VOKOLNU-505566 format. One record per atom (N, C-alpha, C): x, y, z. Coordinates in steps of 0.2 Angstrom, whole numbers, padded with zeros to 4 digits, always signed. Example, Ala and Ser with C-alpha at 12.3 -4.5 7.8 and 13.67 -1.06 7.14 Angstrom:
+0066-0028+0039 +0062-0022+0039 +0066-0016+0039 +0064-0011+0035 +0068-0005+0036 +0064+0000+0039 
// end
This chain:
-0203-0129-0068 -0203-0124-0073 -0204-0128-0080 -0208-0125-0084 -0210-0128-0090 -0204-0127-0095 -0205-0131-0101 -0200-0130-0106 -0200-0123-0109 -0206-0121-0110 -0207-0114-0112 -0204-0109-0108 -0205-0109-0101 -0202-0105-0097 -0194-0105-0097 -0191-0111-0098 -0184-0112-0098 -0182-0109-0105 -0185-0110-0110 -0183-0107-0116 -0183-0099-0116 -0188-0097-0113 -0189-0089-0112 -0183-0087-0108 -0181-0090-0103 -0176-0088-0098 -0169-0089-0102 -0168-0094-0106 -0162-0095-0110 -0162-0089-0115 -0167-0087-0118 -0168-0082-0123 -0166-0075-0120 -0168-0074-0114 -0167-0068-0111 -0159-0067-0109 -0157-0073-0107 -0150-0073-0105 -0145-0072-0111 -0147-0075-0117 -0143-0074-0123 -0143-0067-0125 -0149-0064-0125 -0149-0057-0127 -0145-0053-0123 -0144-0054-0116 -0140-0050-0112 -0133-0052-0113 -0131-0059-0114 -0124-0061-0115 -0121-0059-0121 -0125-0059-0126 -0122-0057-0133 -0120-0050-0134 -0123-0046-0130 -0121-0039-0130 -0116-0037-0124 -0114-0042-0120 -0109-0041-0115 -0102-0042-0117 -0098-0037-0118 -0091-0037-0121 -0087-0042-0116 -0089-0042-0110 -0085-0046-0105 -0086-0053-0106 -0092-0055-0108 -0094-0062-0110 -0089-0064-0116 -0089-0060-0121 -0085-0062-0127 -0077-0063-0125 -0075-0058-0121 -0068-0058-0119 -0067-0064-0115 -0071-0066-0110 -0070-0071-0106 -0070-0078-0110 -0075-0078-0115 -0074-0084-0119 -0068-0085-0123 -0066-0079-0126 -0059-0079-0129 -0054-0081-0125 -0053-0079-0119 -0048-0081-0114 -0049-0088-0113 -0055-0091-0112 -0056-0098-0111 -0053-0102-0117 -0054-0099-0123 -0052-0103-0129 -0044-0103-0130 -0041-0097-0128 -0034-0096-0127 -0031-0102-0123 -0034-0102-0117 -0032-0107-0112 -0032-0114-0115 -0038-0116-0118 -0039-0123-0121 -0033-0124-0126 -0032-0119-0130 -0027-0120-0136 -0020-0121-0133 -0018-0117-0128 -0012-0117-0125 -0011-0124-0121 -0016-0126-0117 -0016-0132-0114 -0015-0138-0118 -0019-0138-0123 -0019-0144-0128 -0013-0144-0132 -0010-0138-0134 -0004-0138-0138 +0002-0140-0133 +0002-0138-0127 +0008-0140-0123 +0007-0148-0122 +0001-0150-0121 +0001-0158-0120 +0003-0162-0126 +0001-0159-0132 +0003-0163-0138 +0011-0162-0138 +0014-0157-0137 +0021-0156-0137 +0024-0161-0132 +0022-0161-0126 +0024-0166-0121 +0024-0173-0123 +0018-0175-0125 +0017-0182-0127 +0020-0184-0134 +0019-0180-0139 +0022-0182-0145 +0028-0179-0148 +0029-0173-0145 +0035-0169-0147 +0042-0171-0144 +0041-0172-0137 +0047-0174-0134 +0046-0181-0131 +0041-0184-0132 +0039-0191-0130 +0040-0192-0122 +0038-0188-0118 +0039-0188-0111 +0035-0195-0108 +0030-0197-0111 +0028-0204-0108 +0033-0209-0108 +0037-0209-0113 +0043-0214-0114 +0048-0212-0109 +0050-0206-0109 +0056-0204-0105 +0054-0203-0097 +0048-0202-0096 +0045-0202-0089 +0047-0195-0085 +0053-0193-0086 +0055-0187-0082 +0061-0183-0086 +0061-0177-0087 +0067-0173-0089 +0069-0168-0084 +0074-0169-0081 +0077-0164-0076 +0079-0158-0079 +0076-0153-0077 +0078-0146-0079 +0082-0142-0075 +0080-0142-0068 +0084-0138-0063 +0082-0141-0056 +0085-0138-0051 +0084-0140-0045 +0077-0139-0042 +0073-0134-0046 +0066-0133-0043 +0061-0135-0048 +0063-0136-0055 +0058-0138-0060 +0060-0143-0064 +0055-0148-0065 +0057-0154-0070 +0050-0155-0074 +0051-0158-0080 +0045-0161-0083 +0044-0168-0081 +0039-0170-0079 +0037-0177-0076 +0030-0179-0079 +0030-0184-0082 +0024-0187-0085 +0020-0190-0080 +0013-0188-0080 +0009-0191-0075 +0002-0192-0078 -0001-0197-0078 -0008-0198-0080 -0012-0198-0074 -0016-0192-0074 -0020-0191-0068 -0027-0194-0069 -0029-0199-0066 -0036-0202-0067 -0041-0200-0062 -0039-0195-0058 -0043-0192-0053 -0044-0185-0054 -0046-0181-0048 -0046-0174-0048 -0040-0172-0044 -0040-0166-0042 -0034-0163-0038 -0032-0168-0032 -0026-0169-0032 -0023-0173-0027 -0025-0181-0028 -0027-0182-0034 -0030-0189-0035 -0037-0191-0032 -0040-0186-0030 -0047-0187-0027 -0051-0190-0033 -0056-0194-0031 -0061-0197-0036 -0057-0201-0041 -0052-0204-0039 -0048-0208-0044 -0052-0213-0048 -0052-0213-0054 -0056-0218-0058 -0063-0216-0060 -0065-0211-0058 -0072-0209-0059 -0072-0204-0065 -0070-0206-0070 -0069-0202-0076 -0076-0199-0078 -0081-0202-0079 -0087-0199-0081 -0090-0194-0076 -0090-0196-0070 -0092-0191-0065 -0088-0185-0065 -0082-0185-0066 -0077-0179-0066 -0079-0175-0073 -0080-0179-0078 -0082-0176-0084 -0088-0172-0084 -0093-0175-0080 -0100-0171-0079 -0099-0165-0075 -0095-0166-0070 -0094-0160-0065 -0091-0155-0069 -0085-0156-0073 -0082-0151-0077 -0087-0148-0082 -0091-0152-0085 -0096-0149-0090 -0101-0144-0086 -0103-0147-0081 -0108-0143-0077 -0106-0137-0074 -0100-0137-0072 -0096-0131-0069 -0095-0126-0075 -0093-0128-0080 -0091-0124-0086 -0098-0121-0089 -0103-0124-0089 -0110-0121-0091 -0112-0116-0086 -0112-0118-0080 -0114-0113-0075 -0110-0107-0075 -0103-0107-0076 -0099-0102-0076 -0100-0098-0082 -0102-0101-0088 -0103-0097-0094 -0110-0093-0093 -0115-0096-0090 -0121-0093-0088 -0119-0086-0084 -0115-0087-0079 -0114-0081-0075 -0110-0076-0079 -0105-0079-0083 -0101-0074-0087 -0105-0070-0092 -0111-0073-0094 -0115-0069-0098 -0118-0063-0095 -0118-0063-0088 -0121-0057-0085 -0116-0053-0081 -0110-0055-0081 -0105-0052-0077 -0103-0045-0080 -0102-0040-0075 -0101-0033-0077 -0094-0031-0074 -0091-0036-0071 -0084-0034-0067 -0079-0038-0071 -0074-0034-0074 -0069-0037-0078 -0064-0042-0074 -0062-0041-0068 -0058-0045-0064 -0062-0052-0063 -0068-0052-0062 -0072-0058-0061 -0072-0062-0068 -0073-0058-0073 -0074-0061-0080 -0067-0064-0082 -0062-0061-0080 -0055-0065-0082 -0055-0071-0078 -0057-0071-0071 -0057-0077-0067 -0061-0083-0070 -0067-0081-0072 -0072-0086-0075 -0069-0088-0082 -0066-0084-0086 -0064-0086-0092 -0058-0091-0091 -0053-0090-0086 -0048-0095-0085 -0051-0101-0082 -0055-0101-0078 -0058-0107-0075 -0062-0111-0081 -0066-0108-0085 -0069-0112-0090 -0064-0115-0095 -0059-0111-0097 -0054-0114-0101 -0050-0120-0098 -0048-0119-0092 -0045-0125-0088 -0049-0131-0088 -0055-0130-0086 -0060-0135-0085 -0061-0139-0092 -0062-0135-0097 -0063-0138-0104 -0057-0142-0106 -0051-0139-0105 -0045-0142-0107 -0044-0149-0104 -0045-0149-0097 -0044-0156-0094 -0050-0160-0096 -0056-0157-0097 -0062-0162-0099 -0060-0165-0106 -0057-0162-0111 -0055-0165-0117 -0051-0171-0115 -0046-0170-0111 -0041-0176-0110 -0045-0182-0107 -0049-0180-0102 -0053-0186-0099 -0057-0190-0104 -0061-0186-0108 -0065-0189-0113 -0061-0193-0119 -0055-0190-0121 -0051-0193-0126 -0047-0198-0124 -0044-0198-0118 -0039-0203-0115 -0041-0206-0109 -0046-0204-0105 -0048-0207-0099 -0044-0205-0093 -0039-0200-0094 -0035-0197-0089 -0033-0190-0091 -0030-0186-0087 -0028-0179-0088 -0020-0180-0088 -0017-0177-0093 -0010-0177-0094 -0007-0171-0090 -0003-0173-0085 +0001-0168-0081 +0008-0168-0082 +0012-0163-0081 +0019-0163-0083 +0023-0157-0080 +0020-0152-0077 +0024-0147-0074 +0025-0149-0067 +0032-0150-0065 +0034-0153-0059 +0038-0148-0055 +0035-0144-0050 +0039-0140-0046 +0041-0143-0039 +0042-0149-0039 +0043-0152-0032 +0049-0150-0029 +0054-0147-0033 +0060-0144-0030 +0058-0138-0025 +0052-0136-0026 +0050-0130-0022 +0045-0133-0016 +0046-0139-0014 +0041-0142-0009 +0034-0142-0012 +0033-0142-0018 +0026-0141-0021 +0025-0149-0023 +0021-0152-0019 +0021-0160-0020 +0017-0163-0026 +0015-0159-0031 +0011-0162-0036 +0013-0159-0043 +0011-0163-0048 +0013-0162-0055 +0006-0159-0058 +0006-0154-0062 +0000-0151-0065 +0001-0149-0072 -0004-0146-0075 -0003-0144-0082 -0006-0136-0082 -0006-0134-0089 -0008-0127-0090 -0015-0126-0088 -0020-0131-0089 -0027-0130-0087 -0027-0130-0080 -0024-0134-0076 -0024-0133-0069 -0022-0127-0066 -0016-0124-0069 -0014-0117-0067 -0019-0112-0069 -0022-0113-0074 -0027-0108-0076 -0033-0108-0071 -0035-0114-0069 -0041-0114-0064 -0039-0111-0058 -0033-0112-0055 -0030-0109-0049 -0030-0102-0050 -0027-0099-0055 -0026-0092-0056 -0033-0089-0057 -0038-0092-0060 -0045-0090-0061 -0048-0089-0054 -0047-0094-0050 -0050-0094-0043 -0047-0088-0039 -0040-0087-0040 -0037-0081-0037 -0040-0074-0039 -0042-0074-0046 -0045-0068-0048 -0052-0067-0045 -0056-0073-0045 -0062-0072-0042 -0062-0070-0034 -0057-0072-0031 -0056-0070-0024 -0054-0063-0023 -0050-0061-0028 -0048-0054-0028 -0054-0049-0030 -0058-0052-0034 -0064-0048-0036 -0069-0048-0030 -0070-0053-0027 -0074-0053-0021 -0072-0048-0015 -0065-0048-0014 -0062-0044-0010 -0063-0037-0012 -0062-0035-0018 -0063-0028-0020 -0070-0026-0020 -0075-0031-0022 -0082-0029-0022 -0084-0028-0014 -0081-0032-0010 -0083-0031-0003 -0080-0024+0000 -0074-0023-0002 -0071-0016+0000 -0075-0010-0003 -0078-0011-0009 -0082-0005-0012 -0088-0005-0008 -0091-0010-0006 -0098-0010-0003 -0097-0007+0004 -0091-0009+0008 -0090-0005+0014 -0089+0002+0013 -0085+0004+0008 -0084+0011+0007 -0091+0015+0006 -0095+0012+0002 -0102+0015+0000 -0106+0015+0007 -0106+0010+0011 -0109+0010+0017 -0107+0016+0022 -0100+0017+0022 -0097+0022+0026 -0100+0029+0024 -0100+0030+0017 -0102+0036+0014 -0109+0038+0015 -0113+0032+0016 -0120+0033+0016 -0122+0034+0024 -0118+0033+0028 -0120+0034+0035 -0119+0042+0037 
// end
């Protein structure tokens, strides 16, 4: 593909995306996730000084525990900061491309949540070399500590699964009616 072809494709995408209300709503949701994630991390690190305290016991099921996650989920790819940053950026760009064309609100919510979560954690990786995690539900046999960005990614995936299921159900109904 030539540069001119790529630019033409980008121009076509932008024309479609900028008139798509779900694109703007998805980006707004991503921005809300990023702000909430970064504000919560600032409060955890600077407001209550959790890095010094290590852990604040709140209840039998929930605590605030400071963790510097230098990997991905469950510590995978530990120490591969730049690879993880490139993956986050690539996924976010691909999802933004898709969001520009999406016409299904449930999918757009899912994509917006995932983009916001990926970029919230990307900021941490680039600024600090690790992701700040602090939400600890280990009292519920939930064996890891996470943050708002992680939660947004997981809820976003759930929305995409719901959308795929709903889309599949609608296609099945349409097939039955067409027979």
